[in-house]
All heavy atoms as a GROMACS GRO file, in nm:
protein
  599
    1MET      N    1   0.085  -0.117   0.000
    1MET     CA    2   0.000   0.000   0.000
    1MET      C    3   0.090   0.124   0.000
    1MET      O    4   0.181   0.134   0.080
    1MET     CB    5  -0.089  -0.004   0.124
    1MET     CG    6  -0.192   0.104   0.126
    1MET     SD    7  -0.310   0.091   0.264
    1MET     CE    8  -0.367  -0.076   0.254
    2PRO      N    9   0.063   0.218  -0.088
    2PRO     CA   10   0.145   0.338  -0.094
    2PRO      C   11   0.138   0.418   0.036
    2PRO      O   12   0.035   0.423   0.102
    2PRO     CB   13   0.084   0.418  -0.209
    2PRO     CG   14   0.006   0.320  -0.288
    2PRO     CD   15  -0.038   0.214  -0.192
    3ARG      N   16   0.250   0.478   0.071
    3ARG     CA   17   0.261   0.555   0.195
    3ARG      C   18   0.154   0.665   0.204
    3ARG      O   19   0.098   0.688   0.310
    3ARG     CB   20   0.402   0.613   0.205
    3ARG     CG   21   0.428   0.689   0.332
    3ARG     CD   22   0.574   0.734   0.336
    3ARG     NE   23   0.598   0.824   0.443
    3ARG     CZ   24   0.629   0.788   0.566
    3ARG    NH1   25   0.638   0.661   0.596
    3ARG    NH2   26   0.651   0.878   0.659
    4ALA      N   27   0.125   0.730   0.092
    4ALA     CA   28   0.026   0.838   0.093
    4ALA      C   29  -0.111   0.787   0.137
    4ALA      O   30  -0.185   0.857   0.207
    4ALA     CB   31   0.017   0.903  -0.044
    5VAL      N   32  -0.146   0.666   0.099
    5VAL     CA   33  -0.274   0.608   0.138
    5VAL      C   34  -0.276   0.585   0.288
    5VAL      O   35  -0.376   0.612   0.356
    5VAL     CB   36  -0.301   0.476   0.061
    5VAL    CG1   37  -0.423   0.406   0.114
    5VAL    CG2   38  -0.315   0.504  -0.087
    6LEU      N   39  -0.165   0.534   0.342
    6LEU     CA   40  -0.159   0.512   0.487
    6LEU      C   41  -0.169   0.643   0.564
    6LEU      O   42  -0.236   0.650   0.667
    6LEU     CB   43  -0.029   0.439   0.523
    6LEU     CG   44  -0.019   0.296   0.471
    6LEU    CD1   45   0.119   0.238   0.501
    6LEU    CD2   46  -0.127   0.209   0.530
    7ILE      N   47  -0.104   0.745   0.514
    7ILE     CA   48  -0.112   0.876   0.579
    7ILE      C   49  -0.256   0.927   0.577
    7ILE      O   50  -0.308   0.975   0.677
    7ILE     CB   51  -0.016   0.976   0.512
    7ILE    CG1   52   0.130   0.937   0.542
    7ILE    CG2   53  -0.044   1.119   0.557
    7ILE    CD1   54   0.232   1.012   0.461
    8GLU      N   55  -0.321   0.914   0.462
    8GLU     CA   56  -0.459   0.958   0.449
    8GLU      C   57  -0.550   0.884   0.546
    8GLU      O   58  -0.636   0.943   0.612
    8GLU     CB   59  -0.506   0.938   0.306
    8GLU     CG   60  -0.648   0.986   0.281
    8GLU     CD   61  -0.688   0.966   0.136
    8GLU    OE1   62  -0.606   0.987   0.047
    8GLU    OE2   63  -0.805   0.928   0.115
    9ARG      N   64  -0.533   0.754   0.556
    9ARG     CA   65  -0.615   0.675   0.648
    9ARG      C   66  -0.589   0.714   0.792
    9ARG      O   67  -0.680   0.714   0.875
    9ARG     CB   68  -0.592   0.526   0.626
    9ARG     CG   69  -0.651   0.479   0.497
    9ARG     CD   70  -0.639   0.332   0.481
    9ARG     NE   71  -0.696   0.293   0.353
    9ARG     CZ   72  -0.687   0.173   0.302
    9ARG    NH1   73  -0.624   0.077   0.369
    9ARG    NH2   74  -0.740   0.145   0.186
   10GLY      N   75  -0.465   0.746   0.823
   10GLY     CA   76  -0.431   0.788   0.959
   10GLY      C   77  -0.501   0.916   0.999
   10GLY      O   78  -0.531   0.936   1.117
   11LEU      N   79  -0.529   1.002   0.904
   11LEU     CA   80  -0.599   1.127   0.935
   11LEU      C   81  -0.742   1.102   0.982
   11LEU      O   82  -0.800   1.185   1.051
   11LEU     CB   83  -0.600   1.219   0.812
   11LEU     CG   84  -0.462   1.266   0.764
   11LEU    CD1   85  -0.476   1.344   0.633
   11LEU    CD2   86  -0.393   1.351   0.871
   12ASP      N   87  -0.797   0.988   0.946
   12ASP     CA   88  -0.934   0.955   0.985
   12ASP      C   89  -0.944   0.884   1.120
   12ASP      O   90  -1.054   0.855   1.166
   12ASP     CB   91  -0.998   0.865   0.879
   12ASP     CG   92  -1.018   0.937   0.746
   12ASP    OD1   93  -1.033   1.060   0.748
   12ASP    OD2   94  -1.017   0.869   0.642
   13LEU      N   95  -0.832   0.855   1.184
   13LEU     CA   96  -0.837   0.780   1.309
   13LEU      C   97  -0.922   0.845   1.418
   13LEU      O   98  -1.000   0.776   1.483
   13LEU     CB   99  -0.695   0.754   1.361
   13LEU     CG  100  -0.616   0.649   1.284
   13LEU    CD1  101  -0.473   0.643   1.336
   13LEU    CD2  102  -0.682   0.513   1.291
   14PRO      N  103  -0.912   0.975   1.440
   14PRO     CA  104  -0.995   1.034   1.547
   14PRO      C  105  -1.144   1.014   1.525
   14PRO      O  106  -1.220   0.998   1.622
   14PRO     CB  107  -0.957   1.182   1.544
   14PRO     CG  108  -0.816   1.183   1.491
   14PRO     CD  109  -0.816   1.072   1.387
   15ALA      N  110  -1.190   1.009   1.402
   15ALA     CA  111  -1.333   0.988   1.374
   15ALA      C  112  -1.376   0.848   1.418
   15ALA      O  113  -1.493   0.827   1.451
   15ALA     CB  114  -1.361   1.008   1.226
   16ALA      N  115  -1.284   0.754   1.420
   16ALA     CA  116  -1.317   0.617   1.459
   16ALA      C  117  -1.352   0.607   1.607
   16ALA      O  118  -1.415   0.511   1.650
   16ALA     CB  119  -1.201   0.523   1.426
   17ALA      N  120  -1.313   0.706   1.686
   17ALA     CA  121  -1.336   0.702   1.831
   17ALA      C  122  -1.485   0.708   1.867
   17ALA      O  123  -1.520   0.682   1.981
   17ALA     CB  124  -1.261   0.816   1.899
   18SER      N  125  -1.570   0.736   1.771
   18SER     CA  126  -1.713   0.743   1.800
   18SER      C  127  -1.776   0.606   1.823
   18SER      O  128  -1.890   0.598   1.866
   18SER     CB  129  -1.786   0.816   1.687
   18SER     OG  130  -1.779   0.739   1.568
   19ARG      N  131  -1.700   0.500   1.797
   19ARG     CA  132  -1.751   0.365   1.820
   19ARG      C  133  -1.639   0.279   1.878
   19ARG      O  134  -1.522   0.308   1.858
   19ARG     CB  135  -1.808   0.306   1.693
   19ARG     CG  136  -1.714   0.306   1.578
   19ARG     CD  137  -1.790   0.287   1.446
   19ARG     NE  138  -1.704   0.309   1.333
   19ARG     CZ  139  -1.675   0.428   1.281
   19ARG    NH1  140  -1.726   0.538   1.332
   19ARG    NH2  141  -1.596   0.439   1.178
   20PRO      N  142  -1.674   0.173   1.948
   20PRO     CA  143  -1.571   0.089   2.009
   20PRO      C  144  -1.481   0.024   1.905
   20PRO      O  145  -1.525  -0.008   1.795
   20PRO     CB  146  -1.652  -0.020   2.082
   20PRO     CG  147  -1.790   0.034   2.093
   20PRO     CD  148  -1.809   0.127   1.977
   21GLY      N  149  -1.356   0.009   1.940
   21GLY     CA  150  -1.262  -0.053   1.849
   21GLY      C  151  -1.163  -0.141   1.921
   21GLY      O  152  -1.138  -0.124   2.041
   22LEU      N  153  -1.107  -0.234   1.848
   22LEU     CA  154  -1.007  -0.326   1.901
   22LEU      C  155  -0.892  -0.332   1.802
   22LEU      O  156  -0.914  -0.347   1.681
   22LEU     CB  157  -1.068  -0.466   1.917
   22LEU     CG  158  -0.973  -0.577   1.960
   22LEU    CD1  159  -0.925  -0.554   2.103
   22LEU    CD2  160  -1.042  -0.712   1.947
   23VAL      N  161  -0.770  -0.319   1.854
   23VAL     CA  162  -0.651  -0.330   1.771
   23VAL      C  163  -0.566  -0.444   1.824
   23VAL      O  164  -0.499  -0.429   1.926
   23VAL     CB  165  -0.570  -0.198   1.770
   23VAL    CG1  166  -0.443  -0.215   1.688
   23VAL    CG2  167  -0.654  -0.084   1.716
   24PRO      N  168  -0.569  -0.559   1.757
   24PRO     CA  169  -0.479  -0.668   1.796
   24PRO      C  170  -0.336  -0.628   1.756
   24PRO      O  171  -0.312  -0.589   1.642
   24PRO     CB  172  -0.526  -0.787   1.712
   24PRO     CG  173  -0.660  -0.748   1.660
   24PRO     CD  174  -0.661  -0.600   1.652
   25VAL      N  175  -0.243  -0.636   1.850
   25VAL     CA  176  -0.104  -0.597   1.825
   25VAL      C  177  -0.017  -0.722   1.839
   25VAL      O  178   0.024  -0.757   1.950
   25VAL     CB  179  -0.058  -0.486   1.921
   25VAL    CG1  180   0.087  -0.448   1.892
   25VAL    CG2  181  -0.149  -0.363   1.910
   26ALA      N  182   0.008  -0.789   1.727
   26ALA     CA  183   0.096  -0.906   1.727
   26ALA      C  184   0.239  -0.853   1.735
   26ALA      O  185   0.287  -0.788   1.642
   26ALA     CB  186   0.074  -0.988   1.602
   27THR      N  187   0.305  -0.879   1.846
   27THR     CA  188   0.434  -0.815   1.872
   27THR      C  189   0.545  -0.860   1.778
   27THR      O  190   0.645  -0.789   1.764
   27THR     CB  191   0.478  -0.838   2.018
   27THR    OG1  192   0.492  -0.980   2.040
   27THR    CG2  193   0.378  -0.779   2.116
   28GLU      N  194   0.528  -0.973   1.713
   28GLU     CA  195   0.631  -1.020   1.620
   28GLU      C  196   0.593  -0.996   1.473
   28GLU      O  197   0.657  -1.048   1.383
   28GLU     CB  198   0.658  -1.170   1.642
   28GLU     CG  199   0.714  -1.201   1.780
   28GLU     CD  200   0.841  -1.123   1.811
   28GLU    OE1  201   0.933  -1.123   1.727
   28GLU    OE2  202   0.847  -1.061   1.920
   29ASP      N  203   0.491  -0.915   1.451
   29ASP     CA  204   0.451  -0.878   1.315
   29ASP      C  205   0.528  -0.753   1.277
   29ASP      O  206   0.496  -0.643   1.321
   29ASP     CB  207   0.301  -0.852   1.307
   29ASP     CG  208   0.254  -0.819   1.166
   29ASP    OD1  209   0.339  -0.809   1.076
   29ASP    OD2  210   0.132  -0.806   1.148
   30HIS      N  211   0.631  -0.770   1.196
   30HIS     CA  212   0.717  -0.658   1.158
   30HIS      C  213   0.674  -0.596   1.025
   30HIS      O  214   0.746  -0.514   0.970
   30HIS     CB  215   0.862  -0.704   1.154
   30HIS     CG  216   0.906  -0.766   1.283
   30HIS    ND1  217   0.922  -0.693   1.399
   30HIS    CD2  218   0.932  -0.894   1.316
   30HIS    CE1  219   0.957  -0.773   1.497
   30HIS    NE2  220   0.964  -0.896   1.450
   31THR      N  221   0.556  -0.635   0.975
   31THR     CA  222   0.506  -0.579   0.849
   31THR      C  223   0.406  -0.467   0.872
   31THR      O  224   0.366  -0.400   0.778
   31THR     CB  225   0.438  -0.688   0.764
   31THR    OG1  226   0.322  -0.734   0.832
   31THR    CG2  227   0.532  -0.804   0.736
   32ALA      N  228   0.365  -0.448   0.997
   32ALA     CA  229   0.256  -0.354   1.025
   32ALA      C  230   0.302  -0.234   1.108
   32ALA      O  231   0.223  -0.173   1.178
   32ALA     CB  232   0.144  -0.427   1.097
   33GLY      N  233   0.429  -0.201   1.101
   33GLY     CA  234   0.480  -0.091   1.182
   33GLY      C  235   0.517  -0.140   1.320
   33GLY      O  236   0.488  -0.252   1.359
   34SER      N  237   0.580  -0.054   1.396
   34SER     CA  238   0.626  -0.091   1.530
   34SER      C  239   0.508  -0.109   1.625
   34SER      O  240   0.398  -0.060   1.600
   34SER     CB  241   0.720   0.016   1.585
   34SER     OG  242   0.647   0.134   1.615
   35VAL      N  243   0.535  -0.179   1.733
   35VAL     CA  244   0.433  -0.196   1.837
   35VAL      C  245   0.390  -0.059   1.889
   35VAL      O  246   0.271  -0.033   1.905
   35VAL     CB  247   0.486  -0.287   1.950
   35VAL    CG1  248   0.394  -0.285   2.071
   35VAL    CG2  249   0.505  -0.430   1.899
   36ALA      N  250   0.486   0.029   1.911
   36ALA     CA  251   0.454   0.164   1.960
   36ALA      C  252   0.364   0.238   1.862
   36ALA      O  253   0.270   0.306   1.903
   36ALA     CB  254   0.582   0.242   1.986
   37LEU      N  255   0.391   0.226   1.734
   37LEU     CA  256   0.309   0.293   1.632
   37LEU      C  257   0.167   0.240   1.632
   37LEU      O  258   0.070   0.316   1.624
   37LEU     CB  259   0.372   0.272   1.494
   37LEU     CG  260   0.298   0.336   1.377
   37LEU    CD1  261   0.310   0.488   1.385
   37LEU    CD2  262   0.356   0.286   1.247
   38ARG      N  263   0.151   0.109   1.647
   38ARG     CA  264   0.017   0.052   1.648
   38ARG      C  265  -0.060   0.090   1.775
   38ARG      O  266  -0.180   0.115   1.770
   38ARG     CB  267   0.025  -0.100   1.631
   38ARG     CG  268   0.068  -0.134   1.487
   38ARG     CD  269   0.084  -0.280   1.464
   38ARG     NE  270   0.220  -0.319   1.502
   38ARG     CZ  271   0.257  -0.442   1.527
   38ARG    NH1  272   0.171  -0.541   1.521
   38ARG    NH2  273   0.382  -0.470   1.559
   39HIS      N  274   0.011   0.103   1.887
   39HIS     CA  275  -0.054   0.150   2.010
   39HIS      C  276  -0.095   0.296   1.994
   39HIS      O  277  -0.203   0.335   2.039
   39HIS     CB  278   0.039   0.132   2.130
   39HIS     CG  279   0.032  -0.004   2.190
   39HIS    ND1  280  -0.060  -0.037   2.288
   39HIS    CD2  281   0.102  -0.117   2.164
   39HIS    CE1  282  -0.044  -0.164   2.320
   39HIS    NE2  283   0.053  -0.215   2.246
   40ARG      N  284  -0.010   0.375   1.930
   40ARG     CA  285  -0.044   0.516   1.907
   40ARG      C  286  -0.168   0.528   1.818
   40ARG      O  287  -0.258   0.607   1.846
   40ARG     CB  288   0.074   0.588   1.841
   40ARG     CG  289   0.048   0.733   1.812
   40ARG     CD  290   0.173   0.803   1.755
   40ARG     NE  291   0.142   0.938   1.721
   40ARG     CZ  292   0.115   0.980   1.597
   40ARG    NH1  293   0.116   0.896   1.496
   40ARG    NH2  294   0.087   1.107   1.574
   41ALA      N  295  -0.174   0.447   1.713
   41ALA     CA  296  -0.291   0.450   1.624
   41ALA      C  297  -0.417   0.410   1.701
   41ALA      O  298  -0.523   0.470   1.684
   41ALA     CB  299  -0.268   0.357   1.505
   42ALA      N  300  -0.404   0.310   1.787
   42ALA     CA  301  -0.520   0.267   1.867
   42ALA      C  302  -0.567   0.380   1.957
   42ALA      O  303  -0.688   0.406   1.967
   42ALA     CB  304  -0.484   0.144   1.949
   43ARG      N  305  -0.474   0.448   2.023
   43ARG     CA  306  -0.513   0.561   2.110
   43ARG      C  307  -0.583   0.670   2.029
   43ARG      O  308  -0.685   0.723   2.072
   43ARG     CB  309  -0.390   0.620   2.180
   43ARG     CG  310  -0.343   0.541   2.300
   43ARG     CD  311  -0.239   0.617   2.381
   43ARG     NE  312  -0.126   0.662   2.304
   43ARG     CZ  313  -0.018   0.588   2.276
   43ARG    NH1  314  -0.010   0.464   2.320
   43ARG    NH2  315   0.082   0.639   2.206
   44ARG      N  316  -0.528   0.703   1.913
   44ARG     CA  317  -0.588   0.807   1.829
   44ARG      C  318  -0.729   0.769   1.785
   44ARG      O  319  -0.814   0.855   1.766
   44ARG     CB  320  -0.501   0.836   1.707
   44ARG     CG  321  -0.372   0.908   1.745
   44ARG     CD  322  -0.291   0.948   1.624
   44ARG     NE  323  -0.368   1.038   1.540
   44ARG     CZ  324  -0.357   1.041   1.407
   44ARG    NH1  325  -0.277   0.960   1.344
   44ARG    NH2  326  -0.430   1.126   1.337
   45ALA      N  327  -0.752   0.638   1.767
   45ALA     CA  328  -0.884   0.590   1.724
   45ALA      C  329  -0.976   0.561   1.842
   45ALA      O  330  -1.090   0.520   1.822
   45ALA     CB  331  -0.867   0.463   1.640
   46GLY      N  332  -0.926   0.581   1.964
   46GLY     CA  333  -1.008   0.552   2.081
   46GLY      C  334  -1.034   0.403   2.097
   46GLY      O  335  -1.134   0.363   2.155
   47ALA      N  336  -0.943   0.321   2.046
   47ALA     CA  337  -0.961   0.176   2.048
   47ALA      C  338  -0.877   0.111   2.157
   47ALA      O  339  -0.779   0.168   2.203
   47ALA     CB  340  -0.922   0.118   1.912
   48ARG      N  341  -0.917  -0.007   2.194
   48ARG     CA  342  -0.842  -0.087   2.290
   48ARG      C  343  -0.735  -0.165   2.214
   48ARG      O  344  -0.766  -0.236   2.118
   48ARG     CB  345  -0.936  -0.185   2.360
   48ARG     CG  346  -0.867  -0.276   2.458
   48ARG     CD  347  -0.959  -0.382   2.514
   48ARG     NE  348  -1.090  -0.330   2.548
   48ARG     CZ  349  -1.194  -0.406   2.577
   48ARG    NH1  350  -1.184  -0.538   2.573
   48ARG    NH2  351  -1.310  -0.353   2.607
   49ALA      N  352  -0.611  -0.152   2.254
   49ALA     CA  353  -0.501  -0.230   2.196
   49ALA      C  354  -0.475  -0.350   2.285
   49ALA      O  355  -0.469  -0.337   2.407
   49ALA     CB  356  -0.376  -0.145   2.183
   50VAL      N  357  -0.460  -0.467   2.223
   50VAL     CA  358  -0.431  -0.590   2.297
   50VAL      C  359  -0.304  -0.650   2.238
   50VAL      O  360  -0.300  -0.684   2.119
   50VAL     CB  361  -0.546  -0.691   2.287
   50VAL    CG1  362  -0.509  -0.822   2.354
   50VAL    CG2  363  -0.673  -0.633   2.347
   51ASP      N  364  -0.200  -0.658   2.321
   51ASP     CA  365  -0.075  -0.719   2.275
   51ASP      C  366  -0.090  -0.870   2.267
   51ASP      O  367  -0.140  -0.934   2.359
   51ASP     CB  368   0.039  -0.686   2.371
   51ASP     CG  369   0.089  -0.544   2.354
   51ASP    OD1  370   0.063  -0.484   2.249
   51ASP    OD2  371   0.155  -0.494   2.447
   52LEU      N  372  -0.046  -0.924   2.157
   52LEU     CA  373  -0.041  -1.068   2.136
   52LEU      C  374   0.107  -1.105   2.131
   52LEU      O  375   0.168  -1.118   2.025
   52LEU     CB  376  -0.114  -1.106   2.006
   52LEU     CG  377  -0.262  -1.069   2.002
   52LEU    CD1  378  -0.319  -1.090   1.863
   52LEU    CD2  379  -0.340  -1.149   2.106
   53ASP      N  380   0.164  -1.117   2.250
   53ASP     CA  381   0.307  -1.141   2.263
   53ASP      C  382   0.349  -1.269   2.192
   53ASP      O  383   0.284  -1.374   2.207
   53ASP     CB  384   0.348  -1.149   2.411
   53ASP     CG  385   0.331  -1.016   2.481
   53ASP    OD1  386   0.360  -0.912   2.418
   53ASP    OD2  387   0.287  -1.016   2.597
   54GLY      N  388   0.456  -1.259   2.115
   54GLY     CA  389   0.513  -1.375   2.049
   54GLY      C  390   0.446  -1.416   1.919
   54GLY      O  391   0.491  -1.510   1.854
   55LEU      N  392   0.339  -1.346   1.880
   55LEU     CA  393   0.270  -1.382   1.757
   55LEU      C  394   0.308  -1.287   1.644
   55LEU      O  395   0.339  -1.171   1.667
   55LEU     CB  396   0.118  -1.381   1.777
   55LEU     CG  397   0.065  -1.479   1.881
   55LEU    CD1  398  -0.086  -1.472   1.887
   55LEU    CD2  399   0.111  -1.621   1.855
   56GLY      N  400   0.304  -1.340   1.521
   56GLY     CA  401   0.343  -1.263   1.404
   56GLY      C  402   0.223  -1.223   1.320
   56GLY      O  403   0.110  -1.215   1.367
   57HIS      N  404   0.251  -1.201   1.191
   57HIS     CA  405   0.151  -1.149   1.098
   57HIS      C  406   0.027  -1.239   1.088
   57HIS      O  407  -0.084  -1.190   1.066
   57HIS     CB  408   0.215  -1.132   0.960
   57HIS     CG  409   0.130  -1.060   0.862
   57HIS    ND1  410   0.103  -0.924   0.873
   57HIS    CD2  411   0.063  -1.103   0.753
   57HIS    CE1  412   0.025  -0.887   0.775
   57HIS    NE2  413  -0.002  -0.993   0.699
   58TRP      N  414   0.044  -1.367   1.105
   58TRP     CA  415  -0.068  -1.460   1.096
   58TRP      C  416  -0.117  -1.502   1.234
   58TRP      O  417  -0.150  -1.616   1.260
   58TRP     CB  418  -0.028  -1.582   1.012
   58TRP     CG  419   0.008  -1.541   0.873
   58TRP    CD1  420   0.134  -1.529   0.820
   58TRP    CD2  421  -0.082  -1.501   0.771
   58TRP    NE1  422   0.127  -1.484   0.691
   58TRP    CE2  423  -0.006  -1.466   0.657
   58TRP    CE3  424  -0.221  -1.491   0.763
   58TRP    CZ2  425  -0.062  -1.422   0.539
   58TRP    CZ3  426  -0.277  -1.447   0.644
   58TRP    CH2  427  -0.199  -1.414   0.534
   59TRP      N  428  -0.128  -1.405   1.325
   59TRP     CA  429  -0.161  -1.428   1.465
   59TRP      C  430  -0.288  -1.509   1.484
   59TRP      O  431  -0.298  -1.593   1.571
   59TRP     CB  432  -0.169  -1.296   1.542
   59TRP     CG  433  -0.255  -1.191   1.477
   59TRP    CD1  434  -0.214  -1.097   1.388
   59TRP    CD2  435  -0.394  -1.170   1.496
   59TRP    NE1  436  -0.319  -1.019   1.348
   59TRP    CE2  437  -0.432  -1.061   1.414
   59TRP    CE3  438  -0.492  -1.231   1.574
   59TRP    CZ2  439  -0.562  -1.013   1.408
   59TRP    CZ3  440  -0.622  -1.183   1.568
   59TRP    CH2  441  -0.655  -1.075   1.486
   60MET      N  442  -0.387  -1.485   1.398
   60MET     CA  443  -0.516  -1.554   1.415
   60MET      C  444  -0.505  -1.703   1.386
   60MET      O  445  -0.582  -1.782   1.440
   60MET     CB  446  -0.626  -1.488   1.330
   60MET     CG  447  -0.612  -1.503   1.180
   60MET     SD  448  -0.473  -1.422   1.095
   60MET     CE  449  -0.496  -1.252   1.123
   61LEU      N  450  -0.407  -1.742   1.306
   61LEU     CA  451  -0.384  -1.882   1.276
   61LEU      C  452  -0.282  -1.945   1.372
   61LEU      O  453  -0.288  -2.064   1.399
   61LEU     CB  454  -0.334  -1.899   1.132
   61LEU     CG  455  -0.428  -1.848   1.024
   61LEU    CD1  456  -0.363  -1.858   0.887
   61LEU    CD2  457  -0.560  -1.923   1.027
   62GLN      N  458  -0.189  -1.862   1.421
   62GLN     CA  459  -0.087  -1.912   1.511
   62GLN      C  460  -0.144  -1.954   1.646
   62GLN      O  461  -0.096  -2.048   1.707
   62GLN     CB  462   0.021  -1.806   1.534
   62GLN     CG  463   0.110  -1.783   1.415
   62GLN     CD  464   0.206  -1.669   1.441
   62GLN    OE1  465   0.166  -1.554   1.448
   62GLN    NE2  466   0.332  -1.704   1.459
   63ASP      N  467  -0.244  -1.880   1.693
   63ASP     CA  468  -0.302  -1.911   1.824
   63ASP      C  469  -0.452  -1.881   1.820
   63ASP      O  470  -0.498  -1.779   1.873
   63ASP     CB  471  -0.233  -1.830   1.933
   63ASP     CG  472  -0.264  -1.880   2.073
   63ASP    OD1  473  -0.368  -1.948   2.090
   63ASP    OD2  474  -0.186  -1.852   2.164
   64PRO      N  475  -0.529  -1.969   1.757
   64PRO     CA  476  -0.673  -1.943   1.744
   64PRO      C  477  -0.746  -1.937   1.878
   64PRO      O  478  -0.845  -1.864   1.891
   64PRO     CB  479  -0.724  -2.057   1.657
   64PRO     CG  480  -0.614  -2.155   1.645
   64PRO     CD  481  -0.488  -2.090   1.688
   65THR      N  482  -0.697  -2.008   1.977
   65THR     CA  483  -0.763  -2.005   2.108
   65THR      C  484  -0.748  -1.867   2.171
   65THR      O  485  -0.846  -1.809   2.220
   65THR     CB  486  -0.704  -2.114   2.200
   65THR    OG1  487  -0.723  -2.240   2.139
   65THR    CG2  488  -0.770  -2.112   2.337
   66ARG      N  489  -0.627  -1.813   2.170
   66ARG     CA  490  -0.606  -1.679   2.226
   66ARG      C  491  -0.680  -1.574   2.145
   66ARG      O  492  -0.737  -1.480   2.199
   66ARG     CB  493  -0.456  -1.647   2.230
   66ARG     CG  494  -0.429  -1.518   2.304
   66ARG     CD  495  -0.286  -1.480   2.334
   66ARG     NE  496  -0.180  -1.551   2.271
   66ARG     CZ  497  -0.056  -1.506   2.264
   66ARG    NH1  498  -0.024  -1.389   2.318
   66ARG    NH2  499   0.039  -1.576   2.206
   67THR      N  500  -0.682  -1.591   2.013
   67THR     CA  501  -0.755  -1.498   1.927
   67THR      C  502  -0.904  -1.498   1.959
   67THR      O  503  -0.965  -1.392   1.974
   67THR     CB  504  -0.733  -1.535   1.779
   67THR    OG1  505  -0.595  -1.521   1.747
   67THR    CG2  506  -0.817  -1.451   1.686
   68ALA      N  507  -0.962  -1.617   1.972
   68ALA     CA  508  -1.105  -1.626   2.004
   68ALA      C  509  -1.135  -1.564   2.140
   68ALA      O  510  -1.236  -1.494   2.155
   68ALA     CB  511  -1.149  -1.773   2.002
   69ARG      N  512  -1.048  -1.586   2.238
   69ARG     CA  513  -1.068  -1.528   2.371
   69ARG      C  514  -1.061  -1.375   2.364
   69ARG      O  515  -1.144  -1.305   2.423
   69ARG     CB  516  -0.964  -1.584   2.468
   69ARG     CG  517  -0.986  -1.539   2.612
   69ARG     CD  518  -0.894  -1.608   2.712
   69ARG     NE  519  -0.755  -1.614   2.669
   69ARG     CZ  520  -0.689  -1.725   2.634
   69ARG    NH1  521  -0.749  -1.841   2.634
   69ARG    NH2  522  -0.563  -1.719   2.597
   70MET      N  523  -0.962  -1.321   2.290
   70MET     CA  524  -0.948  -1.176   2.277
   70MET      C  525  -1.073  -1.117   2.214
   70MET      O  526  -1.128  -1.017   2.262
   70MET     CB  527  -0.825  -1.143   2.193
   70MET     CG  528  -0.811  -0.995   2.162
   70MET     SD  529  -0.691  -0.960   2.033
   70MET     CE  530  -0.759  -1.046   1.892
   71LEU      N  531  -1.120  -1.177   2.104
   71LEU     CA  532  -1.239  -1.126   2.036
   71LEU      C  533  -1.364  -1.139   2.123
   71LEU      O  534  -1.443  -1.044   2.132
   71LEU     CB  535  -1.258  -1.199   1.903
   71LEU     CG  536  -1.152  -1.172   1.796
   71LEU    CD1  537  -1.171  -1.265   1.678
   71LEU    CD2  538  -1.154  -1.027   1.753
   72SER      N  539  -1.380  -1.251   2.188
   72SER     CA  540  -1.496  -1.271   2.276
   72SER      C  541  -1.496  -1.171   2.391
   72SER      O  542  -1.600  -1.114   2.425
   72SER     CB  543  -1.498  -1.414   2.331
   72SER     OG  544  -1.521  -1.505   2.228
   73ASP      N  545  -1.379  -1.150   2.451
   73ASP     CA  546  -1.369  -1.052   2.560
   73ASP      C  547  -1.409  -0.913   2.513
   73ASP      O  548  -1.481  -0.841   2.582
   73ASP     CB  549  -1.227  -1.049   2.618
   73ASP     CG  550  -1.192  -1.173   2.699
   73ASP    OD1  551  -1.283  -1.253   2.730
   73ASP    OD2  552  -1.072  -1.190   2.728
   74PHE      N  553  -1.364  -0.876   2.394
   74PHE     CA  554  -1.398  -0.745   2.339
   74PHE      C  555  -1.548  -0.736   2.313
   74PHE      O  556  -1.615  -0.642   2.356
   74PHE     CB  557  -1.319  -0.718   2.211
   74PHE     CG  558  -1.361  -0.592   2.142
   74PHE    CD1  559  -1.335  -0.468   2.199
   74PHE    CD2  560  -1.428  -0.596   2.022
   74PHE    CE1  561  -1.375  -0.350   2.136
   74PHE    CE2  562  -1.468  -0.481   1.959
   74PHE     CZ  563  -1.442  -0.356   2.016
   75TRP      N  564  -1.602  -0.834   2.243
   75TRP     CA  565  -1.745  -0.829   2.210
   75TRP      C  566  -1.831  -0.832   2.336
   75TRP      O  567  -1.934  -0.764   2.342
   75TRP     CB  568  -1.783  -0.944   2.119
   75TRP     CG  569  -1.722  -0.932   1.982
   75TRP    CD1  570  -1.698  -0.818   1.911
   75TRP    CD2  571  -1.677  -1.039   1.898
   75TRP    NE1  572  -1.640  -0.847   1.789
   75TRP    CE2  573  -1.627  -0.982   1.779
   75TRP    CE3  574  -1.673  -1.177   1.912
   75TRP    CZ2  575  -1.576  -1.058   1.675
   75TRP    CZ3  576  -1.622  -1.254   1.808
   75TRP    CH2  577  -1.574  -1.195   1.692
   76ASN      N  578  -1.792  -0.907   2.436
   76ASN     CA  579  -1.868  -0.913   2.561
   76ASN      C  580  -1.861  -0.782   2.640
   76ASN      O  581  -1.946  -0.756   2.724
   76ASN     CB  582  -1.820  -1.028   2.649
   76ASN     CG  583  -1.860  -1.163   2.593
   76ASN    OD1  584  -1.961  -1.175   2.524
   76ASN    ND2  585  -1.782  -1.265   2.623
   77SER      N  586  -1.760  -0.700   2.610
   77SER     CA  587  -1.747  -0.572   2.681
   77SER      C  588  -1.835  -0.463   2.622
   77SER      O  589  -1.849  -0.356   2.678
   77SER     CB  590  -1.601  -0.526   2.680
   77SER     OG  591  -1.564  -0.477   2.551
   78LEU      N  592  -1.895  -0.492   2.507
   78LEU     CA  593  -1.977  -0.389   2.438
   78LEU      C  594  -2.116  -0.380   2.497
   78LEU      O  595  -2.170  -0.466   2.553
   78LEU     CB  596  -1.986  -0.423   2.289
   78LEU     CG  597  -1.852  -0.430   2.216
   78LEU    CD1  598  -1.875  -0.467   2.071
   78LEU    CD2  599  -1.778  -0.297   2.226
   0.00000   0.00000   0.00000
């Protein structure tokens, strides 16, 4: 994805705060920016960031049990 598109999407993050959000942060995913950057984006969007320590880009397949628990916990909090 071109950098300009990512910048443009980042400008819309504050508008996302009007509804609940969840940002899974797979700590070993080095394709999605740094962990700090993803936490910053979550804060700007008013979303809850959940660290998935030791998981990479395919976090949902690497640990489906933890993924299901994270999603269920989020949905149950709404």
